[in-house]
C-alpha angles and dihedrals in degrees: 000000000000089000091058092051091050093046090049089049092052090048090051091046091051091050091049090051091052092049092052092047092052091046091049094049090047091054090048092052092047090051090049099045089047094052090043090052092046091045093051091046091050092048094052091052101039104021090228135100133191114193111239096003095117091052089052097044093047117082121187141239089002141349111289093026128105120319118244087236087064093049089051091051093048096047094046087056092048090048093052096047094049093046089053088050094047092050099038092116093051090047088049089056098049116114116256088247095059088044089054094047089052092050090052091051088047094053091046091049092046091051091051095044093045090049091049091047094051092044093050093047090053093049091046089050092049092049094049091048092048091049091051090062085061090046091250118135109179110128093162091069098046110124141176127221094217140147091006111026091208091055113051128191129227105238094211089058093043097052093045090052094045093049086055089049092050092050091047094048093049091047091051090052090047093050093052092046092050092045090051091051091053092055 
């Protein structure tokens, strides 16, 4: 009798996790389509585009609230963690060779994302400091003309997305390590 209650609880928990996953992915898609639409509209009127600028300038649900880029980062992490939870049985059944390969890819990705995060934070800090000498404090609009000079990136956007990528890559490595130990 107790086993049935536990099993029903696990099924309900998995269903809730799947619902959270799909809601999170839907919110990410809505944010992405909105920013894509606004970026295309902006590009057609001004002829310029700054990657991530729309997500940094748009606050939701009202002015002064959370920026869309923060929502995108949060929901990308929620999507990742719920996807791992949904597929934990599948992950457990992977061969050690595949888990080791995923660990290696995770370490490579973590190294790249950490480097990029530190690099962008350094550039962002330099721009903020340089602007302060001119009595300008506007960190949300700092941008970098890299890798394509004609298409700059908003540094607020880049650092938030890279932070999410760092967390995801470390979690991926952790999940594979934990799963290997359980075998």
